[in-house]
N, CA, C and O atoms as a Tinker XYZ file with bonds, in Angstrom:
   428  protein
     1  N     15.125000   -4.383000  -27.468000    73     2
     2  CA    13.996000   -3.553000  -27.121000    64     1     3
     3  C     14.042000   -3.283000  -25.618000    63     2     4     5
     4  O     14.285000   -4.191000  -24.824000    81     3
     5  N     13.811000   -2.051000  -25.243000    73     3     6
     6  CA    13.872000   -1.619000  -23.845000    64     5     7
     7  C     12.508000   -1.063000  -23.459000    63     6     8     9
     8  O     12.267000    0.138000  -23.578000    81     7
     9  N     11.611000   -1.939000  -22.994000    73     7    10
    10  CA    10.270000   -1.540000  -22.567000    64     9    11
    11  C      9.996000   -2.186000  -21.217000    63    10    12    13
    12  O     10.175000   -3.391000  -21.046000    81    11
    13  N      9.559000   -1.372000  -20.260000    73    11    14
    14  CA     9.256000   -1.844000  -18.916000    64    13    15
    15  C      7.818000   -1.459000  -18.600000    63    14    16    17
    16  O      7.403000   -0.329000  -18.856000    81    15
    17  N      7.054000   -2.402000  -18.042000    73    15    18
    18  CA     5.708000   -2.105000  -17.556000    64    17    19
    19  C      5.641000   -2.579000  -16.110000    63    18    20    21
    20  O      5.876000   -3.751000  -15.816000    81    19
    21  N      5.318000   -1.652000  -15.212000    73    19    22
    22  CA     5.258000   -1.945000  -13.784000    64    21    23
    23  C      3.912000   -1.507000  -13.224000    63    22    24    25
    24  O      3.366000   -0.478000  -13.622000    81    23
    25  N      3.388000   -2.297000  -12.302000    73    23    26
    26  CA     2.191000   -1.927000  -11.555000    64    25    27
    27  C      2.564000   -1.883000  -10.086000    63    26    28    29
    28  O      3.143000   -2.832000   -9.557000    81    27
    29  N      2.233000   -0.783000   -9.429000    73    27    30
    30  CA     2.561000   -0.665000   -8.017000    64    29    31
    31  C      1.923000    0.565000   -7.405000    63    30    32    33
    32  O      1.090000    1.233000   -8.018000    81    31
    33  N      2.338000    0.846000   -6.175000    73    31    34
    34  CA     1.790000    1.993000   -5.435000    64    33    35
    35  C      2.881000    3.016000   -5.153000    63    34    36    37
    36  O      4.015000    2.664000   -4.829000    81    35
    37  N      2.517000    4.291000   -5.282000    73    35    38
    38  CA     3.455000    5.364000   -4.972000    64    37    39
    39  C      3.788000    5.334000   -3.488000    63    38    40    41
    40  O      2.901000    5.172000   -2.650000    81    39
    41  N      5.061000    5.490000   -3.165000    73    39    42
    42  CA     5.481000    5.492000   -1.761000    64    41    43
    43  C      5.424000    6.882000   -1.150000    63    42    44    45
    44  O      5.574000    7.025000    0.063000    81    43
    45  N      5.211000    7.908000   -1.965000    73    43    46
    46  CA     5.106000    9.295000   -1.488000    64    45    47
    47  C      4.375000   10.107000   -2.552000    63    46    48    49
    48  O      4.246000    9.671000   -3.696000    81    47
    49  N      3.902000   11.282000   -2.172000    73    47    50
    50  CA     3.288000   12.180000   -3.147000    64    49    51
    51  C      4.341000   12.634000   -4.151000    63    50    52    53
    52  O      5.447000   12.997000   -3.750000    81    51
    53  N      4.025000   12.624000   -5.448000    73    51    54
    54  CA     4.975000   13.143000   -6.433000    64    53    55
    55  C      5.159000   14.652000   -6.246000    63    54    56    57
    56  O      4.183000   15.384000   -6.077000    81    55
    57  N      6.392000   15.105000   -6.277000    73    55    58
    58  CA     6.688000   16.535000   -6.158000    64    57    59
    59  C      7.210000   17.038000   -7.495000    63    58    60    61
    60  O      8.206000   16.537000   -8.017000    81    59
    61  N      6.531000   18.022000   -8.033000    73    59    62
    62  CA     6.903000   18.578000   -9.326000    64    61    63
    63  C      8.061000   19.550000   -9.154000    63    62    64    65
    64  O      8.027000   20.434000   -8.297000    81    63
    65  N      9.086000   19.373000   -9.982000    73    63    66
    66  CA    10.235000   20.279000  -10.020000    64    65    67
    67  C     10.382000   20.767000  -11.461000    63    66    68    69
    68  O      9.750000   20.250000  -12.382000    81    67
    69  N     11.223000   21.764000  -11.623000    73    67    70
    70  CA    11.480000   22.290000  -12.960000    64    69    71
    71  C     12.980000   22.378000  -13.181000    63    70    72    73
    72  O     13.728000   22.773000  -12.287000    81    71
    73  N     13.417000   22.004000  -14.386000    73    71    74
    74  CA    14.825000   22.148000  -14.735000    64    73    75
    75  C     15.134000   23.629000  -14.932000    63    74    76    77
    76  O     14.230000   24.464000  -14.918000    81    75
    77  N     16.396000   23.948000  -15.112000    73    75    78
    78  CA    16.783000   25.343000  -15.366000    64    77    79
    79  C     16.151000   25.869000  -16.649000    63    78    80    81
    80  O     15.977000   27.077000  -16.810000    81    79
    81  N     15.809000   24.966000  -17.558000    73    79    82
    82  CA    15.165000   25.366000  -18.811000    64    81    83
    83  C     13.640000   25.435000  -18.675000    63    82    84    85
    84  O     12.950000   25.764000  -19.640000    81    83
    85  N     13.106000   25.125000  -17.480000    73    83    86
    86  CA    11.671000   25.210000  -17.241000    64    85    87
    87  C     10.887000   23.944000  -17.551000    63    86    88    89
    88  O      9.657000   23.980000  -17.594000    81    87
    89  N     11.569000   22.830000  -17.769000    73    87    90
    90  CA    10.899000   21.566000  -18.072000    64    89    91
    91  C     10.414000   20.900000  -16.789000    63    90    92    93
    92  O     11.210000   20.692000  -15.874000    81    91
    93  N      9.121000   20.557000  -16.697000    73    91    94
    94  CA     8.619000   19.887000  -15.499000    64    93    95
    95  C      9.165000   18.460000  -15.374000    63    94    96    97
    96  O      9.327000   17.751000  -16.367000    81    95
    97  N      9.444000   18.062000  -14.135000    73    95    98
    98  CA    10.010000   16.749000  -13.863000    64    97    99
    99  C      9.567000   16.290000  -12.477000    63    98   100   101
   100  O      9.386000   17.109000  -11.576000    81    99
   101  N      9.395000   14.996000  -12.312000    73    99   102
   102  CA     9.168000   14.417000  -10.994000    64   101   103
   103  C      9.847000   13.061000  -10.939000    63   102   104   105
   104  O     10.024000   12.404000  -11.965000    81   103
   105  N     10.223000   12.646000   -9.751000    73   103   106
   106  CA    10.742000   11.292000   -9.556000    64   105   107
   107  C     10.164000   10.757000   -8.254000    63   106   108   109
   108  O      9.897000   11.510000   -7.319000    81   107
   109  N      9.978000    9.459000   -8.213000    73   107   110
   110  CA     9.370000    8.829000   -7.043000    64   109   111
   111  C      9.713000    7.351000   -7.063000    63   110   112   113
   112  O     10.183000    6.819000   -8.069000    81   111
   113  N      9.472000    6.699000   -5.939000    73   111   114
   114  CA     9.637000    5.252000   -5.872000    64   113   115
   115  C      8.269000    4.596000   -5.947000    63   114   116   117
   116  O      7.279000    5.117000   -5.435000    81   115
   117  N      8.239000    3.452000   -6.593000    73   115   118
   118  CA     7.019000    2.687000   -6.776000    64   117   119
   119  C      7.181000    1.350000   -6.055000    63   118   120   121
   120  O      8.132000    0.617000   -6.326000    81   119
   121  N      6.271000    1.027000   -5.146000    73   119   122
   122  CA     6.306000   -0.268000   -4.459000    64   121   123
   123  C      5.685000   -1.305000   -5.386000    63   122   124   125
   124  O      4.481000   -1.289000   -5.641000    81   123
   125  N      6.528000   -2.211000   -5.889000    73   123   126
   126  CA     6.106000   -3.222000   -6.854000    64   125   127
   127  C      6.266000   -4.597000   -6.217000    63   126   128   129
   128  O      7.381000   -5.018000   -5.908000    81   127
   129  N      5.152000   -5.295000   -6.022000    73   127   130
   130  CA     5.209000   -6.632000   -5.430000    64   129   131
   131  C      5.890000   -7.605000   -6.384000    63   130   132   133
   132  O      5.691000   -7.546000   -7.598000    81   131
   133  N      6.695000   -8.500000   -5.822000    73   131   134
   134  CA     7.298000   -9.567000   -6.613000    64   133   135
   135  C      6.273000  -10.674000   -6.825000    63   134   136   137
   136  O      5.257000  -10.736000   -6.132000    81   135
   137  N      6.549000  -11.537000   -7.780000    73   135   138
   138  CA     5.640000  -12.643000   -8.081000    64   137   139
   139  C      5.662000  -13.712000   -6.997000    63   138   140   141
   140  O      4.744000  -14.529000   -6.919000    81   139
   141  N      6.699000  -13.720000   -6.157000    73   139   142
   142  CA     6.786000  -14.721000   -5.094000    64   141   143
   143  C      5.725000  -14.459000   -4.032000    63   142   144   145
   144  O      5.145000  -13.375000   -3.974000    81   143
   145  N      5.481000  -15.450000   -3.204000    73   143   146
   146  CA     4.419000  -15.344000   -2.209000    64   145   147
   147  C      4.934000  -14.908000   -0.846000    63   146   148   149
   148  O      4.220000  -15.045000    0.147000    81   147
   149  N      6.140000  -14.394000   -0.771000    73   147   150
   150  CA     6.703000  -14.025000    0.535000    64   149   151
   151  C      6.571000  -12.537000    0.844000    63   150   152   153
   152  O      7.291000  -12.016000    1.696000    81   151
   153  N      5.666000  -11.855000    0.165000    73   151   154
   154  CA     5.370000  -10.441000    0.433000    64   153   155
   155  C      6.562000   -9.510000    0.270000    63   154   156   157
   156  O      6.630000   -8.476000    0.935000    81   155
   157  N      7.496000   -9.856000   -0.594000    73   155   158
   158  CA     8.609000   -8.948000   -0.857000    64   157   159
   159  C      8.227000   -8.002000   -1.988000    63   158   160   161
   160  O      7.386000   -8.311000   -2.832000    81   159
   161  N      8.865000   -6.855000   -1.976000    73   159   162
   162  CA     8.593000   -5.847000   -3.003000    64   161   163
   163  C      9.905000   -5.196000   -3.418000    63   162   164   165
   164  O     10.890000   -5.219000   -2.680000    81   163
   165  N      9.897000   -4.627000   -4.594000    73   163   166
   166  CA    10.998000   -3.796000   -5.067000    64   165   167
   167  C     10.494000   -2.365000   -5.122000    63   166   168   169
   168  O      9.290000   -2.120000   -5.205000    81   167
   169  N     11.429000   -1.421000   -5.076000    73   167   170
   170  CA    11.085000   -0.002000   -5.038000    64   169   171
   171  C     11.890000    0.770000   -6.085000    63   170   172   173
   172  O     12.737000    1.592000   -5.735000    81   171
   173  N     11.626000    0.506000   -7.378000    73   171   174
   174  CA    12.387000    1.208000   -8.406000    64   173   175
   175  C     12.075000    2.702000   -8.414000    63   174   176   177
   176  O     10.971000    3.127000   -8.074000    81   175
   177  N     13.071000    3.479000   -8.809000    73   175   178
   178  CA    12.885000    4.915000   -8.991000    64   177   179
   179  C     12.303000    5.149000  -10.375000    63   178   180   181
   180  O     12.819000    4.648000  -11.374000    81   179
   181  N     11.224000    5.916000  -10.419000    73   179   182
   182  CA    10.554000    6.272000  -11.665000    64   181   183
   183  C     10.766000    7.767000  -11.887000    63   182   184   185
   184  O     10.627000    8.563000  -10.958000    81   183
   185  N     11.101000    8.142000  -13.112000    73   183   186
   186  CA    11.279000    9.545000  -13.481000    64   185   187
   187  C     10.276000    9.863000  -14.584000    63   186   188   189
   188  O     10.110000    9.083000  -15.522000    81   187
   189  N      9.614000   11.002000  -14.472000    73   187   190
   190  CA     8.664000   11.427000  -15.498000    64   189   191
   191  C      8.924000   12.885000  -15.846000    63   190   192   193
   192  O      9.320000   13.681000  -14.994000    81   191
   193  N      8.695000   13.221000  -17.106000    73   191   194
   194  CA     8.958000   14.563000  -17.620000    64   193   195
   195  C      7.700000   15.157000  -18.240000    63   194   196   197
   196  O      6.747000   14.448000  -18.565000    81   195
   197  N      7.722000   16.455000  -18.392000    73   195   198
   198  CA     6.718000   17.209000  -19.142000    64   197   199
   199  C      5.292000   16.916000  -18.660000    63   198   200   201
   200  O      5.033000   16.936000  -17.457000    81   199
   201  N      4.366000   16.643000  -19.590000    73   199   202
   202  CA     2.953000   16.460000  -19.240000    64   201   203
   203  C      2.733000   15.240000  -18.346000    63   202   204   205
   204  O      1.816000   15.233000  -17.525000    81   203
   205  N      3.563000   14.212000  -18.498000    73   203   206
   206  CA     3.435000   13.037000  -17.629000    64   205   207
   207  C      3.747000   13.418000  -16.190000    63   206   208   209
   208  O      3.061000   12.972000  -15.270000    81   207
   209  N      4.765000   14.230000  -15.985000    73   207   210
   210  CA     5.116000   14.700000  -14.637000    64   209   211
   211  C      3.994000   15.554000  -14.057000    63   210   212   213
   212  O      3.638000   15.402000  -12.889000    81   211
   213  N      3.436000   16.450000  -14.866000    73   211   214
   214  CA     2.344000   17.302000  -14.395000    64   213   215
   215  C      1.105000   16.471000  -14.049000    63   214   216   217
   216  O      0.431000   16.748000  -13.057000    81   215
   217  N      0.807000   15.465000  -14.858000    73   215   218
   218  CA    -0.317000   14.566000  -14.600000    64   217   219
   219  C     -0.142000   13.850000  -13.262000    63   218   220   221
   220  O     -1.072000   13.788000  -12.458000    81   219
   221  N      1.052000   13.313000  -13.030000    73   219   222
   222  CA     1.319000   12.605000  -11.776000    64   221   223
   223  C      1.112000   13.512000  -10.573000    63   222   224   225
   224  O      0.480000   13.120000   -9.592000    81   223
   225  N      1.643000   14.720000  -10.651000    73   223   226
   226  CA     1.535000   15.648000   -9.526000    64   225   227
   227  C      0.082000   16.049000   -9.283000    63   226   228   229
   228  O     -0.331000   16.225000   -8.137000    81   227
   229  N     -0.686000   16.193000  -10.347000    73   227   230
   230  CA    -2.069000   16.655000  -10.221000    64   229   231
   231  C     -3.024000   15.560000   -9.735000    63   230   232   233
   232  O     -3.905000   15.826000   -8.918000    81   231
   233  N     -2.854000   14.334000  -10.232000    73   231   234
   234  CA    -3.852000   13.291000   -9.995000    64   233   235
   235  C     -3.419000   12.163000   -9.061000    63   234   236   237
   236  O     -4.268000   11.405000   -8.592000    81   235
   237  N     -2.135000   12.033000   -8.782000    73   235   238
   238  CA    -1.656000   10.895000   -7.996000    64   237   239
   239  C     -1.162000   11.344000   -6.626000    63   238   240   241
   240  O     -0.738000   12.486000   -6.446000    81   239
   241  N     -1.224000   10.435000   -5.673000    73   239   242
   242  CA    -0.724000   10.719000   -4.330000    64   241   243
   243  C     -0.191000    9.427000   -3.721000    63   242   244   245
   244  O     -0.339000    8.345000   -4.290000    81   243
   245  N      0.423000    9.563000   -2.568000    73   243   246
   246  CA     0.964000    8.397000   -1.869000    64   245   247
   247  C     -0.114000    7.318000   -1.765000    63   246   248   249
   248  O     -1.245000    7.593000   -1.363000    81   247
   249  N      0.250000    6.093000   -2.130000    73   247   250
   250  CA    -0.681000    4.975000   -2.071000    64   249   251
   251  C     -1.456000    4.728000   -3.348000    63   250   252   253
   252  O     -2.072000    3.672000   -3.495000    81   251
   253  N     -1.443000    5.685000   -4.290000    73   251   254
   254  CA    -2.147000    5.481000   -5.556000    64   253   255
   255  C     -1.554000    4.284000   -6.286000    63   254   256   257
   256  O     -0.336000    4.150000   -6.397000    81   255
   257  N     -2.431000    3.417000   -6.781000    73   255   258
   258  CA    -1.979000    2.272000   -7.565000    64   257   259
   259  C     -1.978000    2.680000   -9.028000    63   258   260   261
   260  O     -2.999000    3.115000   -9.563000    81   259
   261  N     -0.819000    2.536000   -9.675000    73   259   262
   262  CA    -0.667000    2.991000  -11.051000    64   261   263
   263  C      0.054000    1.939000  -11.890000    63   262   264   265
   264  O      0.700000    1.030000  -11.370000    81   263
   265  N     -0.079000    2.095000  -13.197000    73   263   266
   266  CA     0.689000    1.321000  -14.161000    64   265   267
   267  C      1.620000    2.299000  -14.861000    63   266   268   269
   268  O      1.190000    3.346000  -15.346000    81   267
   269  N      2.899000    1.946000  -14.908000    73   267   270
   270  CA     3.910000    2.788000  -15.545000    64   269   271
   271  C      4.499000    2.026000  -16.720000    63   270   272   273
   272  O      4.894000    0.868000  -16.584000    81   271
   273  N      4.558000    2.678000  -17.872000    73   271   274
   274  CA     5.285000    2.127000  -19.011000    64   273   275
   275  C      6.439000    3.067000  -19.302000    63   274   276   277
   276  O      6.272000    4.287000  -19.312000    81   275
   277  N      7.604000    2.500000  -19.538000    73   275   278
   278  CA     8.761000    3.329000  -19.828000    64   277   279
   279  C      9.937000    2.488000  -20.244000    63   278   280   281
   280  O      9.782000    1.372000  -20.739000    81   279
   281  N     11.128000    3.042000  -20.036000    73   279   282
   282  CA    12.347000    2.314000  -20.368000    64   281   283
   283  C     13.376000    2.495000  -19.274000    63   282   284   285
   284  O     13.381000    3.504000  -18.568000    81   283
   285  N     14.248000    1.510000  -19.139000    73   283   286
   286  CA    15.321000    1.574000  -18.155000    64   285   287
   287  C     16.439000    2.434000  -18.727000    63   286   288   289
   288  O     16.858000    2.259000  -19.871000    81   287
   289  N     16.910000    3.361000  -17.913000    73   287   290
   290  CA    18.056000    4.192000  -18.306000    64   289   291
   291  C     19.048000    4.239000  -17.161000    63   290   292   293
   292  O     18.672000    4.327000  -15.992000    81   291
   293  N     20.301000    4.181000  -17.513000    73   291   294
   294  CA    21.381000    4.302000  -16.541000    64   293   295
   295  C     22.152000    5.566000  -16.866000    63   294   296   297
   296  O     22.461000    5.840000  -18.026000    81   295
   297  N     22.463000    6.340000  -15.824000    73   295   298
   298  CA    23.229000    7.571000  -16.029000    64   297   299
   299  C     24.300000    7.681000  -14.956000    63   298   300   301
   300  O     24.187000    7.108000  -13.872000    81   299
   301  N     25.321000    8.418000  -15.283000    73   299   302
   302  CA    26.419000    8.675000  -14.356000    64   301   303
   303  C     26.370000   10.125000  -13.913000    63   302   304   305
   304  O     25.957000   11.008000  -14.664000    81   303
   305  N     26.799000   10.356000  -12.675000    73   303   306
   306  CA    26.896000   11.720000  -12.174000    64   305   307
   307  C     27.962000   11.773000  -11.093000    63   306   308   309
   308  O     28.414000   10.740000  -10.599000    81   307
   309  N     28.357000   12.982000  -10.731000    73   307   310
   310  CA    29.318000   13.199000   -9.659000    64   309   311
   311  C     28.564000   13.761000   -8.466000    63   310   312   313
   312  O     27.868000   14.770000   -8.585000    81   311
   313  N     28.702000   13.104000   -7.302000    73   311   314
   314  CA    27.975000   13.559000   -6.119000    64   313   315
   315  C     28.670000   14.756000   -5.479000    63   314   316   317
   316  O     29.703000   15.215000   -5.966000    81   315
   317  N     28.102000   15.256000   -4.393000    73   315   318
   318  CA    28.634000   16.450000   -3.725000    64   317   319
   319  C     30.023000   16.242000   -3.147000    63   318   320   321
   320  O     30.741000   17.210000   -2.897000    81   319
   321  N     30.413000   14.980000   -2.931000    73   319   322
   322  CA    31.750000   14.671000   -2.417000    64   321   323
   323  C     32.753000   14.429000   -3.533000    63   322   324   325
   324  O     33.902000   14.074000   -3.268000    81   323
   325  N     32.331000   14.616000   -4.778000    73   323   326
   326  CA    33.222000   14.434000   -5.914000    64   325   327
   327  C     33.358000   12.990000   -6.376000    63   326   328   329
   328  O     34.206000   12.690000   -7.215000    81   327
   329  N     32.540000   12.096000   -5.843000    73   327   330
   330  CA    32.600000   10.685000   -6.226000    64   329   331
   331  C     31.693000   10.429000   -7.424000    63   330   332   333
   332  O     30.586000   10.960000   -7.511000    81   331
   333  N     32.184000    9.610000   -8.338000    73   331   334
   334  CA    31.389000    9.225000   -9.497000    64   333   335
   335  C     30.362000    8.182000   -9.079000    63   334   336   337
   336  O     30.690000    7.205000   -8.407000    81   335
   337  N     29.136000    8.397000   -9.478000    73   335   338
   338  CA    28.031000    7.508000   -9.124000    64   337   339
   339  C     27.302000    7.077000  -10.395000    63   338   340   341
   340  O     27.368000    7.742000  -11.429000    81   339
   341  N     26.603000    5.943000  -10.288000    73   339   342
   342  CA    25.778000    5.441000  -11.381000    64   341   343
   343  C     24.401000    5.132000  -10.808000    63   342   344   345
   344  O     24.287000    4.546000   -9.732000    81   343
   345  N     23.369000    5.521000  -11.522000    73   343   346
   346  CA    21.999000    5.265000  -11.081000    64   345   347
   347  C     21.206000    4.679000  -12.254000    63   346   348   349
   348  O     21.370000    5.085000  -13.404000    81   347
   349  N     20.349000    3.719000  -11.928000    73   347   350
   350  CA    19.461000    3.122000  -12.920000    64   349   351
   351  C     18.029000    3.475000  -12.540000    63   350   352   353
   352  O     17.613000    3.284000  -11.397000    81   351
   353  N     17.280000    3.993000  -13.513000    73   351   354
   354  CA    15.920000    4.477000  -13.280000    64   353   355
   355  C     15.008000    3.987000  -14.397000    63   354   356   357
   356  O     15.473000    3.569000  -15.457000    81   355
   357  N     13.720000    4.044000  -14.147000    73   355   358
   358  CA    12.730000    3.826000  -15.199000    64   357   359
   359  C     12.211000    5.200000  -15.600000    63   358   360   361
   360  O     11.661000    5.926000  -14.772000    81   359
   361  N     12.383000    5.554000  -16.864000    73   359   362
   362  CA    11.869000    6.829000  -17.368000    64   361   363
   363  C     10.504000    6.548000  -17.996000    63   362   364   365
   364  O     10.400000    5.863000  -19.014000    81   363
   365  N      9.468000    7.089000  -17.368000    73   363   366
   366  CA     8.083000    6.804000  -17.763000    64   365   367
   367  C      7.693000    7.594000  -18.999000    63   366   368   369
   368  O      7.971000    8.789000  -19.098000    81   367
   369  N      7.045000    6.916000  -19.945000    73   367   370
   370  CA     6.448000    7.636000  -21.072000    64   369   371
   371  C      4.921000    7.547000  -21.050000    63   370   372   373
   372  O      4.241000    8.214000  -21.829000    81   371
   373  N      4.390000    6.710000  -20.145000    73   371   374
   374  CA     2.929000    6.613000  -19.987000    64   373   375
   375  C      2.619000    6.151000  -18.566000    63   374   376   377
   376  O      3.279000    5.262000  -18.029000    81   375
   377  N      1.607000    6.769000  -17.971000    73   375   378
   378  CA     1.170000    6.421000  -16.620000    64   377   379
   379  C     -0.353000    6.352000  -16.629000    63   378   380   381
   380  O     -1.017000    7.222000  -17.194000    81   379
   381  N     -0.904000    5.316000  -16.000000    73   379   382
   382  CA    -2.355000    5.155000  -15.920000    64   381   383
   383  C     -2.751000    4.770000  -14.500000    63   382   384   385
   384  O     -1.959000    4.195000  -13.754000    81   383
   385  N     -3.982000    5.093000  -14.143000    73   383   386
   386  CA    -4.541000    4.617000  -12.882000    64   385   387
   387  C     -4.692000    3.108000  -12.956000    63   386   388   389
   388  O     -5.031000    2.569000  -14.009000    81   387
   389  N     -4.444000    2.418000  -11.843000    73   387   390
   390  CA    -4.699000    0.975000  -11.772000    64   389   391
   391  C     -5.853000    0.681000  -10.825000    63   390   392   393
   392  O     -6.420000   -0.411000  -10.874000    81   391
   393  N     -6.216000    1.632000   -9.962000    73   391   394
   394  CA    -7.368000    1.468000   -9.074000    64   393   395
   395  C     -8.635000    1.715000   -9.870000    63   394   396   397
   396  O     -8.725000    2.705000  -10.597000    81   395
   397  N     -9.613000    0.832000   -9.745000    73   395   398
   398  CA   -10.859000    1.003000  -10.493000    64   397   399
   399  C    -11.614000    2.259000  -10.067000    63   398   400   401
   400  O    -12.360000    2.828000  -10.865000    81   399
   401  N    -11.432000    2.701000   -8.817000    73   399   402
   402  CA   -12.141000    3.893000   -8.342000    64   401   403
   403  C    -11.587000    5.181000   -8.944000    63   402   404   405
   404  O    -12.236000    6.225000   -8.876000    81   403
   405  N    -10.389000    5.117000   -9.533000    73   403   406
   406  CA    -9.734000    6.315000  -10.065000    64   405   407
   407  C     -9.659000    6.307000  -11.586000    63   406   408   409
   408  O     -8.696000    6.834000  -12.142000    81   407
   409  N    -10.613000    5.743000  -12.263000    73   407   410
   410  CA   -10.558000    5.699000  -13.713000    64   409   411
   411  C    -10.788000    7.096000  -14.274000    63   410   412   413
   412  O    -11.926000    7.529000  -14.454000    81   411
   413  N     -9.704000    7.784000  -14.543000    73   411   414
   414  CA    -9.787000    9.138000  -15.056000    64   413   415
   415  C     -8.819000    9.306000  -16.204000    63   414   416   417
   416  O     -8.553000    8.349000  -16.931000    81   415
   417  N     -8.290000   10.495000  -16.384000    73   415   418
   418  CA    -7.372000   10.744000  -17.486000    64   417   419
   419  C     -6.076000    9.970000  -17.305000    63   418   420   421
   420  O     -5.766000    9.490000  -16.215000    81   419
   421  N     -5.344000    9.860000  -18.369000    73   419   422
   422  CA    -4.026000    9.241000  -18.293000    64   421   423
   423  C     -3.063000   10.031000  -19.149000    63   422   424   425
   424  O     -3.463000   10.765000  -20.052000    81   423
   425  N     -1.764000    9.864000  -18.842000    73   423   426
   426  CA    -0.739000   10.614000  -19.566000    64   425   427
   427  C      0.284000    9.657000  -20.111000    63   426   428
   428  O      1.242000   10.080000  -20.758000    81   427
């Protein structure tokens, strides 16, 4: 089973983009505190598509505390220099507000 649930804060405003087929997409990093007490954090890349991407762009901004549910995906691509690269991302299928002051819609 491949299910990831993360709680953290957006490190930047989500920017909505569209694929060549017109599908909305956004990606961003989420500051996720580790369970240790030394104030370390991880910054996984989160990718969202369709209505989830539109929701993020409309309602979330840098510093928003959110809960993301999704799955880990790894993909390969060739960079501009012709080198093969591998990236691991969390593809979100659900996003919710985690701040009590922002209890609104969710996607």
